[in-house]
PDB file of N, CA, C and O in Angstrom, chain B, residues numbered from 101:
ATOM      1  N   MET B 101      56.812  27.833 102.292  1.00  0.00           N
ATOM      2  CA  MET B 101      55.614  28.569 101.982  1.00  0.00           C
ATOM      3  C   MET B 101      55.491  29.796 102.882  1.00  0.00           C
ATOM      4  O   MET B 101      55.068  30.857 102.423  1.00  0.00           O
ATOM      5  N   VAL B 102      55.855  29.664 104.151  1.00  0.00           N
ATOM      6  CA  VAL B 102      55.749  30.790 105.078  1.00  0.00           C
ATOM      7  C   VAL B 102      56.663  31.926 104.652  1.00  0.00           C
ATOM      8  O   VAL B 102      56.254  33.087 104.645  1.00  0.00           O
ATOM      9  N   THR B 103      57.891  31.600 104.300  1.00  0.00           N
ATOM     10  CA  THR B 103      58.820  32.658 103.900  1.00  0.00           C
ATOM     11  C   THR B 103      58.381  33.325 102.594  1.00  0.00           C
ATOM     12  O   THR B 103      58.590  34.524 102.407  1.00  0.00           O
ATOM     13  N   ASP B 104      57.781  32.557 101.703  1.00  0.00           N
ATOM     14  CA  ASP B 104      57.286  33.139 100.446  1.00  0.00           C
ATOM     15  C   ASP B 104      56.163  34.139 100.717  1.00  0.00           C
ATOM     16  O   ASP B 104      56.142  35.235 100.156  1.00  0.00           O
ATOM     17  N   ILE B 105      55.241  33.749 101.579  1.00  0.00           N
ATOM     18  CA  ILE B 105      54.131  34.643 101.914  1.00  0.00           C
ATOM     19  C   ILE B 105      54.645  35.897 102.605  1.00  0.00           C
ATOM     20  O   ILE B 105      54.246  37.010 102.263  1.00  0.00           O
ATOM     21  N   LEU B 106      55.530  35.713 103.577  1.00  0.00           N
ATOM     22  CA  LEU B 106      56.064  36.858 104.320  1.00  0.00           C
ATOM     23  C   LEU B 106      56.850  37.788 103.404  1.00  0.00           C
ATOM     24  O   LEU B 106      56.733  39.009 103.509  1.00  0.00           O
ATOM     25  N   GLN B 107      57.639  37.226 102.520  1.00  0.00           N
ATOM     26  CA  GLN B 107      58.417  38.047 101.588  1.00  0.00           C
ATOM     27  C   GLN B 107      57.502  38.809 100.638  1.00  0.00           C
ATOM     28  O   GLN B 107      57.748  39.979 100.343  1.00  0.00           O
ATOM     29  N   THR B 108      56.470  38.167 100.166  1.00  0.00           N
ATOM     30  CA  THR B 108      55.512  38.830  99.284  1.00  0.00           C
ATOM     31  C   THR B 108      54.821  39.974  99.995  1.00  0.00           C
ATOM     32  O   THR B 108      54.641  41.048  99.421  1.00  0.00           O
ATOM     33  N   GLN B 109      54.432  39.752 101.245  1.00  0.00           N
ATOM     34  CA  GLN B 109      53.740  40.792 101.996  1.00  0.00           C
ATOM     35  C   GLN B 109      54.663  41.955 102.349  1.00  0.00           C
ATOM     36  O   GLN B 109      54.236  43.109 102.334  1.00  0.00           O
ATOM     37  N   MET B 110      55.902  41.668 102.660  1.00  0.00           N
ATOM     38  CA  MET B 110      56.836  42.737 103.034  1.00  0.00           C
ATOM     39  C   MET B 110      57.185  43.629 101.838  1.00  0.00           C
ATOM     40  O   MET B 110      57.551  44.790 102.022  1.00  0.00           O
ATOM     41  N   THR B 111      57.078  43.112 100.644  1.00  0.00           N
ATOM     42  CA  THR B 111      57.406  43.909  99.463  1.00  0.00           C
ATOM     43  C   THR B 111      56.164  44.445  98.748  1.00  0.00           C
ATOM     44  O   THR B 111      56.267  45.012  97.660  1.00  0.00           O
ATOM     45  N   ASP B 112      55.005  44.267  99.354  1.00  0.00           N
ATOM     46  CA  ASP B 112      53.752  44.746  98.764  1.00  0.00           C
ATOM     47  C   ASP B 112      53.638  46.255  98.971  1.00  0.00           C
ATOM     48  O   ASP B 112      53.542  46.724 100.106  1.00  0.00           O
ATOM     49  N   ILE B 113      53.647  47.003  97.893  1.00  0.00           N
ATOM     50  CA  ILE B 113      53.584  48.465  97.942  1.00  0.00           C
ATOM     51  C   ILE B 113      52.266  48.942  98.539  1.00  0.00           C
ATOM     52  O   ILE B 113      52.242  49.912  99.297  1.00  0.00           O
ATOM     53  N   PHE B 114      51.178  48.272  98.205  1.00  0.00           N
ATOM     54  CA  PHE B 114      49.863  48.659  98.717  1.00  0.00           C
ATOM     55  C   PHE B 114      49.819  48.528 100.240  1.00  0.00           C
ATOM     56  O   PHE B 114      49.313  49.416 100.926  1.00  0.00           O
ATOM     57  N   ARG B 115      50.346  47.429 100.766  1.00  0.00           N
ATOM     58  CA  ARG B 115      50.384  47.206 102.217  1.00  0.00           C
ATOM     59  C   ARG B 115      51.258  48.267 102.892  1.00  0.00           C
ATOM     60  O   ARG B 115      50.876  48.811 103.928  1.00  0.00           O
ATOM     61  N   ALA B 116      52.410  48.562 102.321  1.00  0.00           N
ATOM     62  CA  ALA B 116      53.299  49.571 102.900  1.00  0.00           C
ATOM     63  C   ALA B 116      52.637  50.946 102.885  1.00  0.00           C
ATOM     64  O   ALA B 116      52.754  51.706 103.847  1.00  0.00           O
ATOM     65  N   GLY B 117      51.947  51.263 101.802  1.00  0.00           N
ATOM     66  CA  GLY B 117      51.234  52.543 101.733  1.00  0.00           C
ATOM     67  C   GLY B 117      50.145  52.656 102.783  1.00  0.00           C
ATOM     68  O   GLY B 117      49.958  53.718 103.378  1.00  0.00           O
ATOM     69  N   LEU B 118      49.426  51.569 103.014  1.00  0.00           N
ATOM     70  CA  LEU B 118      48.385  51.588 104.047  1.00  0.00           C
ATOM     71  C   LEU B 118      48.986  51.773 105.444  1.00  0.00           C
ATOM     72  O   LEU B 118      48.413  52.470 106.281  1.00  0.00           O
ATOM     73  N   ILE B 119      50.122  51.160 105.687  1.00  0.00           N
ATOM     74  CA  ILE B 119      50.771  51.307 106.998  1.00  0.00           C
ATOM     75  C   ILE B 119      51.290  52.731 107.181  1.00  0.00           C
ATOM     76  O   ILE B 119      51.191  53.288 108.274  1.00  0.00           O
ATOM     77  N   ILE B 120      51.844  53.326 106.121  1.00  0.00           N
ATOM     78  CA  ILE B 120      52.292  54.721 106.202  1.00  0.00           C
ATOM     79  C   ILE B 120      51.108  55.646 106.454  1.00  0.00           C
ATOM     80  O   ILE B 120      51.198  56.567 107.266  1.00  0.00           O
ATOM     81  N   ALA B 121      50.001  55.407 105.763  1.00  0.00           N
ATOM     82  CA  ALA B 121      48.795  56.208 105.999  1.00  0.00           C
ATOM     83  C   ALA B 121      48.286  56.014 107.414  1.00  0.00           C
ATOM     84  O   ALA B 121      47.777  56.955 108.023  1.00  0.00           O
ATOM     85  N   LEU B 122      48.416  54.811 107.944  1.00  0.00           N
ATOM     86  CA  LEU B 122      48.018  54.534 109.323  1.00  0.00           C
ATOM     87  C   LEU B 122      48.853  55.353 110.304  1.00  0.00           C
ATOM     88  O   LEU B 122      48.322  55.895 111.273  1.00  0.00           O
ATOM     89  N   ILE B 123      50.146  55.443 110.055  1.00  0.00           N
ATOM     90  CA  ILE B 123      51.027  56.223 110.933  1.00  0.00           C
ATOM     91  C   ILE B 123      50.653  57.702 110.880  1.00  0.00           C
ATOM     92  O   ILE B 123      50.551  58.349 111.923  1.00  0.00           O
ATOM     93  N   PHE B 124      50.447  58.245 109.681  1.00  0.00           N
ATOM     94  CA  PHE B 124      50.072  59.658 109.567  1.00  0.00           C
ATOM     95  C   PHE B 124      48.730  59.935 110.232  1.00  0.00           C
ATOM     96  O   PHE B 124      48.558  60.966 110.882  1.00  0.00           O
ATOM     97  N   THR B 125      47.786  59.023 110.072  1.00  0.00           N
ATOM     98  CA  THR B 125      46.481  59.206 110.715  1.00  0.00           C
ATOM     99  C   THR B 125      46.620  59.176 112.231  1.00  0.00           C
ATOM    100  O   THR B 125      46.003  59.985 112.924  1.00  0.00           O
ATOM    101  N   MET B 126      47.421  58.258 112.750  1.00  0.00           N
ATOM    102  CA  MET B 126      47.643  58.179 114.188  1.00  0.00           C
ATOM    103  C   MET B 126      48.277  59.467 114.708  1.00  0.00           C
ATOM    104  O   MET B 126      47.902  59.952 115.776  1.00  0.00           O
ATOM    105  N   LEU B 127      49.227  60.021 113.970  1.00  0.00           N
ATOM    106  CA  LEU B 127      49.887  61.247 114.404  1.00  0.00           C
ATOM    107  C   LEU B 127      48.911  62.419 114.451  1.00  0.00           C
ATOM    108  O   LEU B 127      49.012  63.278 115.326  1.00  0.00           O
ATOM    109  N   ARG B 128      47.980  62.456 113.525  1.00  0.00           N
ATOM    110  CA  ARG B 128      46.998  63.552 113.485  1.00  0.00           C
ATOM    111  C   ARG B 128      45.934  63.430 114.566  1.00  0.00           C
ATOM    112  O   ARG B 128      45.423  64.441 115.047  1.00  0.00           O
ATOM    113  N   THR B 129      45.594  62.200 114.953  1.00  0.00           N
ATOM    114  CA  THR B 129      44.472  62.001 115.873  1.00  0.00           C
ATOM    115  C   THR B 129      44.882  61.483 117.244  1.00  0.00           C
ATOM    116  O   THR B 129      44.014  61.118 118.036  1.00  0.00           O
ATOM    117  N   ARG B 130      46.172  61.438 117.549  1.00  0.00           N
ATOM    118  CA  ARG B 130      46.593  60.820 118.810  1.00  0.00           C
ATOM    119  C   ARG B 130      46.155  61.580 120.044  1.00  0.00           C
ATOM    120  O   ARG B 130      46.061  60.980 121.115  1.00  0.00           O
ATOM    121  N   ALA B 131      45.881  62.872 119.947  1.00  0.00           N
ATOM    122  CA  ALA B 131      45.412  63.620 121.116  1.00  0.00           C
ATOM    123  C   ALA B 131      44.034  63.137 121.557  1.00  0.00           C
ATOM    124  O   ALA B 131      43.700  63.194 122.741  1.00  0.00           O
ATOM    125  N   VAL B 132      43.245  62.667 120.614  1.00  0.00           N
ATOM    126  CA  VAL B 132      41.883  62.221 120.924  1.00  0.00           C
ATOM    127  C   VAL B 132      41.815  60.710 121.114  1.00  0.00           C
ATOM    128  O   VAL B 132      41.182  60.232 122.055  1.00  0.00           O
ATOM    129  N   THR B 133      42.458  59.958 120.232  1.00  0.00           N
ATOM    130  CA  THR B 133      42.309  58.503 120.253  1.00  0.00           C
ATOM    131  C   THR B 133      43.473  57.763 120.888  1.00  0.00           C
ATOM    132  O   THR B 133      43.364  56.564 121.142  1.00  0.00           O
ATOM    133  N   GLY B 134      44.574  58.433 121.149  1.00  0.00           N
ATOM    134  CA  GLY B 134      45.744  57.750 121.673  1.00  0.00           C
ATOM    135  C   GLY B 134      46.566  57.147 120.541  1.00  0.00           C
ATOM    136  O   GLY B 134      46.367  57.479 119.373  1.00  0.00           O
ATOM    137  N   THR B 135      47.489  56.261 120.895  1.00  0.00           N
ATOM    138  CA  THR B 135      48.350  55.686 119.868  1.00  0.00           C
ATOM    139  C   THR B 135      48.201  54.172 119.743  1.00  0.00           C
ATOM    140  O   THR B 135      48.128  53.660 118.626  1.00  0.00           O
ATOM    141  N   ALA B 136      48.155  53.457 120.838  1.00  0.00           N
ATOM    142  CA  ALA B 136      48.198  51.996 120.783  1.00  0.00           C
ATOM    143  C   ALA B 136      46.962  51.387 120.124  1.00  0.00           C
ATOM    144  O   ALA B 136      47.088  50.555 119.225  1.00  0.00           O
ATOM    145  N   LEU B 137      45.792  51.785 120.555  1.00  0.00           N
ATOM    146  CA  LEU B 137      44.569  51.170 120.024  1.00  0.00           C
ATOM    147  C   LEU B 137      44.375  51.424 118.527  1.00  0.00           C
ATOM    148  O   LEU B 137      44.056  50.483 117.801  1.00  0.00           O
ATOM    149  N   PRO B 138      44.552  52.652 118.035  1.00  0.00           N
ATOM    150  CA  PRO B 138      44.410  52.843 116.580  1.00  0.00           C
ATOM    151  C   PRO B 138      45.452  52.064 115.768  1.00  0.00           C
ATOM    152  O   PRO B 138      45.143  51.560 114.688  1.00  0.00           O
ATOM    153  N   LEU B 139      46.676  51.964 116.281  1.00  0.00           N
ATOM    154  CA  LEU B 139      47.702  51.228 115.545  1.00  0.00           C
ATOM    155  C   LEU B 139      47.384  49.736 115.515  1.00  0.00           C
ATOM    156  O   LEU B 139      47.530  49.093 114.475  1.00  0.00           O
ATOM    157  N   LEU B 140      46.952  49.184 116.641  1.00  0.00           N
ATOM    158  CA  LEU B 140      46.591  47.766 116.666  1.00  0.00           C
ATOM    159  C   LEU B 140      45.395  47.479 115.766  1.00  0.00           C
ATOM    160  O   LEU B 140      45.387  46.495 115.026  1.00  0.00           O
ATOM    161  N   ALA B 141      44.393  48.337 115.834  1.00  0.00           N
ATOM    162  CA  ALA B 141      43.219  48.148 114.981  1.00  0.00           C
ATOM    163  C   ALA B 141      43.602  48.258 113.501  1.00  0.00           C
ATOM    164  O   ALA B 141      43.094  47.505 112.670  1.00  0.00           O
ATOM    165  N   GLY B 142      44.488  49.185 113.177  1.00  0.00           N
ATOM    166  CA  GLY B 142      44.928  49.349 111.797  1.00  0.00           C
ATOM    167  C   GLY B 142      45.716  48.155 111.291  1.00  0.00           C
ATOM    168  O   GLY B 142      45.556  47.742 110.142  1.00  0.00           O
ATOM    169  N   ILE B 143      46.565  47.602 112.142  1.00  0.00           N
ATOM    170  CA  ILE B 143      47.342  46.420 111.764  1.00  0.00           C
ATOM    171  C   ILE B 143      46.414  45.251 111.449  1.00  0.00           C
ATOM    172  O   ILE B 143      46.597  44.553 110.452  1.00  0.00           O
ATOM    173  N   VAL B 144      45.426  45.044 112.302  1.00  0.00           N
ATOM    174  CA  VAL B 144      44.471  43.955 112.080  1.00  0.00           C
ATOM    175  C   VAL B 144      43.649  44.218 110.812  1.00  0.00           C
ATOM    176  O   VAL B 144      43.444  43.313 110.003  1.00  0.00           O
ATOM    177  N   PHE B 145      43.186  45.443 110.644  1.00  0.00           N
ATOM    178  CA  PHE B 145      42.383  45.793 109.470  1.00  0.00           C
ATOM    179  C   PHE B 145      43.144  45.521 108.181  1.00  0.00           C
ATOM    180  O   PHE B 145      42.614  44.885 107.269  1.00  0.00           O
ATOM    181  N   VAL B 146      44.370  45.992 108.098  1.00  0.00           N
ATOM    182  CA  VAL B 146      45.166  45.795 106.873  1.00  0.00           C
ATOM    183  C   VAL B 146      45.473  44.316 106.662  1.00  0.00           C
ATOM    184  O   VAL B 146      45.457  43.833 105.530  1.00  0.00           O
ATOM    185  N   ALA B 147      45.751  43.594 107.751  1.00  0.00           N
ATOM    186  CA  ALA B 147      46.077  42.167 107.634  1.00  0.00           C
ATOM    187  C   ALA B 147      44.902  41.364 107.090  1.00  0.00           C
ATOM    188  O   ALA B 147      45.104  40.362 106.403  1.00  0.00           O
ATOM    189  N   VAL B 148      43.681  41.789 107.386  1.00  0.00           N
ATOM    190  CA  VAL B 148      42.498  41.066 106.913  1.00  0.00           C
ATOM    191  C   VAL B 148      42.065  41.544 105.530  1.00  0.00           C
ATOM    192  O   VAL B 148      41.727  40.728 104.672  1.00  0.00           O
ATOM    193  N   VAL B 149      42.074  42.851 105.308  1.00  0.00           N
ATOM    194  CA  VAL B 149      41.537  43.405 104.067  1.00  0.00           C
ATOM    195  C   VAL B 149      42.395  43.066 102.849  1.00  0.00           C
ATOM    196  O   VAL B 149      41.856  42.731 101.794  1.00  0.00           O
ATOM    197  N   VAL B 150      43.692  43.146 102.974  1.00  0.00           N
ATOM    198  CA  VAL B 150      44.553  42.939 101.804  1.00  0.00           C
ATOM    199  C   VAL B 150      44.388  41.538 101.210  1.00  0.00           C
ATOM    200  O   VAL B 150      44.188  41.436 100.000  1.00  0.00           O
ATOM    201  N   PRO B 151      44.460  40.447 101.991  1.00  0.00           N
ATOM    202  CA  PRO B 151      44.274  39.141 101.344  1.00  0.00           C
ATOM    203  C   PRO B 151      42.845  38.897 100.847  1.00  0.00           C
ATOM    204  O   PRO B 151      42.640  38.194  99.858  1.00  0.00           O
ATOM    205  N   LEU B 152      41.871  39.474 101.531  1.00  0.00           N
ATOM    206  CA  LEU B 152      40.485  39.257 101.106  1.00  0.00           C
ATOM    207  C   LEU B 152      40.148  39.971  99.802  1.00  0.00           C
ATOM    208  O   LEU B 152      39.252  39.543  99.076  1.00  0.00           O
ATOM    209  N   THR B 153      40.855  41.050  99.502  1.00  0.00           N
ATOM    210  CA  THR B 153      40.538  41.822  98.305  1.00  0.00           C
ATOM    211  C   THR B 153      41.544  41.638  97.170  1.00  0.00           C
ATOM    212  O   THR B 153      41.402  42.262  96.118  1.00  0.00           O
ATOM    213  N   SER B 154      42.545  40.800  97.363  1.00  0.00           N
ATOM    214  CA  SER B 154      43.534  40.613  96.293  1.00  0.00           C
ATOM    215  C   SER B 154      42.928  39.809  95.144  1.00  0.00           C
ATOM    216  O   SER B 154      42.181  38.853  95.352  1.00  0.00           O
ATOM    217  N   ALA B 155      43.267  40.220  93.950  1.00  0.00           N
ATOM    218  CA  ALA B 155      42.702  39.578  92.757  1.00  0.00           C
ATOM    219  C   ALA B 155      43.602  38.467  92.226  1.00  0.00           C
ATOM    220  O   ALA B 155      43.191  37.695  91.359  1.00  0.00           O
ATOM    221  N   GLY B 156      44.808  38.385  92.735  1.00  0.00           N
ATOM    222  CA  GLY B 156      45.751  37.388  92.238  1.00  0.00           C
ATOM    223  C   GLY B 156      45.472  36.006  92.811  1.00  0.00           C
ATOM    224  O   GLY B 156      44.552  35.822  93.608  1.00  0.00           O
ATOM    225  N   PRO B 157      46.277  35.043  92.393  1.00  0.00           N
ATOM    226  CA  PRO B 157      46.102  33.687  92.913  1.00  0.00           C
ATOM    227  C   PRO B 157      46.491  33.617  94.390  1.00  0.00           C
ATOM    228  O   PRO B 157      47.396  34.323  94.833  1.00  0.00           O
ATOM    229  N   ALA B 158      45.814  32.776  95.137  1.00  0.00           N
ATOM    230  CA  ALA B 158      46.106  32.614  96.560  1.00  0.00           C
ATOM    231  C   ALA B 158      47.478  31.969  96.729  1.00  0.00           C
ATOM    232  O   ALA B 158      47.784  30.970  96.078  1.00  0.00           O
ATOM    233  N   ILE B 159      48.295  32.538  97.595  1.00  0.00           N
ATOM    234  CA  ILE B 159      49.643  32.003  97.809  1.00  0.00           C
ATOM    235  C   ILE B 159      49.703  31.094  99.025  1.00  0.00           C
ATOM    236  O   ILE B 159      50.771  30.594  99.379  1.00  0.00           O
ATOM    237  N   GLY B 160      48.567  30.882  99.662  1.00  0.00           N
ATOM    238  CA  GLY B 160      48.500  30.006 100.819  1.00  0.00           C
ATOM    239  C   GLY B 160      47.111  30.072 101.424  1.00  0.00           C
ATOM    240  O   GLY B 160      46.249  30.802 100.933  1.00  0.00           O
ATOM    241  N   PRO B 161      46.891  29.315 102.488  1.00  0.00           N
ATOM    242  CA  PRO B 161      45.589  29.363 103.147  1.00  0.00           C
ATOM    243  C   PRO B 161      45.296  30.767 103.680  1.00  0.00           C
ATOM    244  O   PRO B 161      46.214  31.490 104.069  1.00  0.00           O
ATOM    245  N   MET B 162      44.037  31.144 103.698  1.00  0.00           N
ATOM    246  CA  MET B 162      43.649  32.484 104.127  1.00  0.00           C
ATOM    247  C   MET B 162      44.094  32.771 105.553  1.00  0.00           C
ATOM    248  O   MET B 162      44.567  33.871 105.839  1.00  0.00           O
ATOM    249  N   TRP B 163      43.950  31.797 106.457  1.00  0.00           N
ATOM    250  CA  TRP B 163      44.336  32.032 107.848  1.00  0.00           C
ATOM    251  C   TRP B 163      45.838  32.308 107.959  1.00  0.00           C
ATOM    252  O   TRP B 163      46.267  33.105 108.792  1.00  0.00           O
ATOM    253  N   MET B 164      46.625  31.648 107.121  1.00  0.00           N
ATOM    254  CA  MET B 164      48.069  31.863 107.165  1.00  0.00           C
ATOM    255  C   MET B 164      48.430  33.230 106.592  1.00  0.00           C
ATOM    256  O   MET B 164      49.326  33.898 107.108  1.00  0.00           O
ATOM    257  N   GLN B 165      47.746  33.652 105.539  1.00  0.00           N
ATOM    258  CA  GLN B 165      47.992  34.978 104.975  1.00  0.00           C
ATOM    259  C   GLN B 165      47.655  36.066 105.989  1.00  0.00           C
ATOM    260  O   GLN B 165      48.378  37.056 106.101  1.00  0.00           O
ATOM    261  N   ILE B 166      46.557  35.886 106.729  1.00  0.00           N
ATOM    262  CA  ILE B 166      46.159  36.888 107.724  1.00  0.00           C
ATOM    263  C   ILE B 166      47.129  36.886 108.896  1.00  0.00           C
ATOM    264  O   ILE B 166      47.537  37.950 109.362  1.00  0.00           O
ATOM    265  N   ALA B 167      47.502  35.707 109.378  1.00  0.00           N
ATOM    266  CA  ALA B 167      48.434  35.621 110.514  1.00  0.00           C
ATOM    267  C   ALA B 167      49.797  36.221 110.153  1.00  0.00           C
ATOM    268  O   ALA B 167      50.375  36.981 110.930  1.00  0.00           O
ATOM    269  N   LEU B 168      50.294  35.876 108.981  1.00  0.00           N
ATOM    270  CA  LEU B 168      51.573  36.447 108.558  1.00  0.00           C
ATOM    271  C   LEU B 168      51.430  37.920 108.200  1.00  0.00           C
ATOM    272  O   LEU B 168      52.396  38.679 108.290  1.00  0.00           O
ATOM    273  N   GLY B 169      50.232  38.327 107.794  1.00  0.00           N
ATOM    274  CA  GLY B 169      49.969  39.743 107.567  1.00  0.00           C
ATOM    275  C   GLY B 169      50.104  40.548 108.847  1.00  0.00           C
ATOM    276  O   GLY B 169      50.599  41.675 108.829  1.00  0.00           O
ATOM    277  N   LEU B 170      49.664  39.971 109.959  1.00  0.00           N
ATOM    278  CA  LEU B 170      49.841  40.639 111.249  1.00  0.00           C
ATOM    279  C   LEU B 170      51.323  40.830 111.562  1.00  0.00           C
ATOM    280  O   LEU B 170      51.738  41.881 112.050  1.00  0.00           O
ATOM    281  N   VAL B 171      52.104  39.805 111.276  1.00  0.00           N
ATOM    282  CA  VAL B 171      53.552  39.884 111.525  1.00  0.00           C
ATOM    283  C   VAL B 171      54.199  40.918 110.609  1.00  0.00           C
ATOM    284  O   VAL B 171      54.953  41.773 111.074  1.00  0.00           O
ATOM    285  N   SER B 172      53.913  40.847 109.327  1.00  0.00           N
ATOM    286  CA  SER B 172      54.551  41.782 108.386  1.00  0.00           C
ATOM    287  C   SER B 172      54.088  43.217 108.638  1.00  0.00           C
ATOM    288  O   SER B 172      54.878  44.151 108.498  1.00  0.00           O
ATOM    289  N   ASN B 173      52.825  43.404 109.005  1.00  0.00           N
ATOM    290  CA  ASN B 173      52.345  44.749 109.325  1.00  0.00           C
ATOM    291  C   ASN B 173      53.041  45.300 110.556  1.00  0.00           C
ATOM    292  O   ASN B 173      53.386  46.481 110.601  1.00  0.00           O
ATOM    293  N   ALA B 174      53.249  44.450 111.555  1.00  0.00           N
ATOM    294  CA  ALA B 174      53.949  44.906 112.763  1.00  0.00           C
ATOM    295  C   ALA B 174      55.392  45.298 112.438  1.00  0.00           C
ATOM    296  O   ALA B 174      55.905  46.278 112.978  1.00  0.00           O
ATOM    297  N   ILE B 175      56.039  44.546 111.572  1.00  0.00           N
ATOM    298  CA  ILE B 175      57.411  44.877 111.170  1.00  0.00           C
ATOM    299  C   ILE B 175      57.439  46.201 110.402  1.00  0.00           C
ATOM    300  O   ILE B 175      58.265  47.070 110.682  1.00  0.00           O
ATOM    301  N   LEU B 176      56.532  46.347 109.432  1.00  0.00           N
ATOM    302  CA  LEU B 176      56.475  47.593 108.662  1.00  0.00           C
ATOM    303  C   LEU B 176      56.128  48.782 109.557  1.00  0.00           C
ATOM    304  O   LEU B 176      56.671  49.873 109.377  1.00  0.00           O
ATOM    305  N   LEU B 177      55.235  48.579 110.511  1.00  0.00           N
ATOM    306  CA  LEU B 177      54.878  49.647 111.439  1.00  0.00           C
ATOM    307  C   LEU B 177      56.080  50.035 112.305  1.00  0.00           C
ATOM    308  O   LEU B 177      56.328  51.221 112.526  1.00  0.00           O
ATOM    309  N   ALA B 178      56.817  49.050 112.791  1.00  0.00           N
ATOM    310  CA  ALA B 178      58.004  49.340 113.603  1.00  0.00           C
ATOM    311  C   ALA B 178      59.035  50.129 112.801  1.00  0.00           C
ATOM    312  O   ALA B 178      59.646  51.060 113.326  1.00  0.00           O
ATOM    313  N   ILE B 179      59.232  49.772 111.554  1.00  0.00           N
ATOM    314  CA  ILE B 179      60.167  50.512 110.696  1.00  0.00           C
ATOM    315  C   ILE B 179      59.669  51.933 110.486  1.00  0.00           C
ATOM    316  O   ILE B 179      60.444  52.883 110.589  1.00  0.00           O
ATOM    317  N   GLY B 180      58.388  52.086 110.194  1.00  0.00           N
ATOM    318  CA  GLY B 180      57.813  53.420 109.983  1.00  0.00           C
ATOM    319  C   GLY B 180      57.897  54.298 111.213  1.00  0.00           C
ATOM    320  O   GLY B 180      58.227  55.480 111.115  1.00  0.00           O
ATOM    321  N   LEU B 181      57.599  53.725 112.380  1.00  0.00           N
ATOM    322  CA  LEU B 181      57.690  54.511 113.611  1.00  0.00           C
ATOM    323  C   LEU B 181      59.133  54.862 113.954  1.00  0.00           C
ATOM    324  O   LEU B 181      59.398  55.932 114.503  1.00  0.00           O
ATOM    325  N   ALA B 182      60.065  53.971 113.637  1.00  0.00           N
ATOM    326  CA  ALA B 182      61.481  54.268 113.869  1.00  0.00           C
ATOM    327  C   ALA B 182      61.949  55.417 112.980  1.00  0.00           C
ATOM    328  O   ALA B 182      62.678  56.298 113.436  1.00  0.00           O
ATOM    329  N   VAL B 183      61.535  55.412 111.722  1.00  0.00           N
ATOM    330  CA  VAL B 183      61.896  56.499 110.806  1.00  0.00           C
ATOM    331  C   VAL B 183      61.287  57.805 111.281  1.00  0.00           C
ATOM    332  O   VAL B 183      61.958  58.838 111.283  1.00  0.00           O
ATOM    333  N   TRP B 184      60.019  57.772 111.686  1.00  0.00           N
ATOM    334  CA  TRP B 184      59.361  58.984 112.184  1.00  0.00           C
ATOM    335  C   TRP B 184      60.059  59.497 113.447  1.00  0.00           C
ATOM    336  O   TRP B 184      60.295  60.698 113.580  1.00  0.00           O
ATOM    337  N   SER B 185      60.386  58.599 114.362  1.00  0.00           N
ATOM    338  CA  SER B 185      61.069  58.988 115.597  1.00  0.00           C
ATOM    339  C   SER B 185      62.435  59.602 115.299  1.00  0.00           C
ATOM    340  O   SER B 185      62.825  60.589 115.923  1.00  0.00           O
ATOM    341  N   LEU B 186      63.150  59.028 114.361  1.00  0.00           N
ATOM    342  CA  LEU B 186      64.454  59.565 113.968  1.00  0.00           C
ATOM    343  C   LEU B 186      64.304  60.943 113.344  1.00  0.00           C
ATOM    344  O   LEU B 186      65.108  61.836 113.610  1.00  0.00           O
ATOM    345  N   ALA B 187      63.280  61.123 112.517  1.00  0.00           N
ATOM    346  CA  ALA B 187      63.053  62.422 111.886  1.00  0.00           C
ATOM    347  C   ALA B 187      62.725  63.488 112.924  1.00  0.00           C
ATOM    348  O   ALA B 187      63.175  64.627 112.803  1.00  0.00           O
ATOM    349  N   VAL B 188      61.956  63.137 113.927  1.00  0.00           N
ATOM    350  CA  VAL B 188      61.619  64.090 114.990  1.00  0.00           C
ATOM    351  C   VAL B 188      62.873  64.472 115.773  1.00  0.00           C
ATOM    352  O   VAL B 188      63.062  65.643 116.101  1.00  0.00           O
ATOM    353  N   ARG B 189      63.718  63.512 116.069  1.00  0.00           N
ATOM    354  CA  ARG B 189      64.951  63.801 116.821  1.00  0.00           C
ATOM    355  C   ARG B 189      65.918  64.663 116.011  1.00  0.00           C
ATOM    356  O   ARG B 189      66.579  65.543 116.563  1.00  0.00           O
ATOM    357  N   LEU B 190      65.999  64.412 114.710  1.00  0.00           N
ATOM    358  CA  LEU B 190      66.925  65.182 113.883  1.00  0.00           C
ATOM    359  C   LEU B 190      66.438  66.611 113.655  1.00  0.00           C
ATOM    360  O   LEU B 190      67.244  67.503 113.392  1.00  0.00           O
ATOM    361  N   ARG B 191      65.147  66.834 113.753  1.00  0.00           N
ATOM    362  CA  ARG B 191      64.608  68.183 113.588  1.00  0.00           C
ATOM    363  C   ARG B 191      64.943  69.087 114.761  1.00  0.00           C
ATOM    364  O   ARG B 191      64.992  70.308 114.611  1.00  0.00           O
ATOM    365  N   ARG B 192      65.169  68.508 115.909  1.00  0.00           N
ATOM    366  CA  ARG B 192      65.442  69.317 117.114  1.00  0.00           C
ATOM    367  C   ARG B 192      66.848  69.753 117.204  1.00  0.00           C
ATOM    368  O   ARG B 192      67.223  70.436 118.157  1.00  0.00           O
TER     369      ARG B 192
END
């Protein structure tokens, strides 16, 4: 059940789009808000909002969806930040 939930979350286009928007927002506002706190708050926000607002059938207990959402969001964020970091290095 855990792998099913994690796989579903990792391939969720809506979740990936929210994480990409989170990265762009952090890049625009990091001079004022910093980087760590907005990213952590965004990860938690997406992990809670997506399962609470999904219209489909529940794939597991809510607490497990949120906990695994934190994990999948952190993985997606790490991938997004790695791509952004690589793009910045290649531009120079």
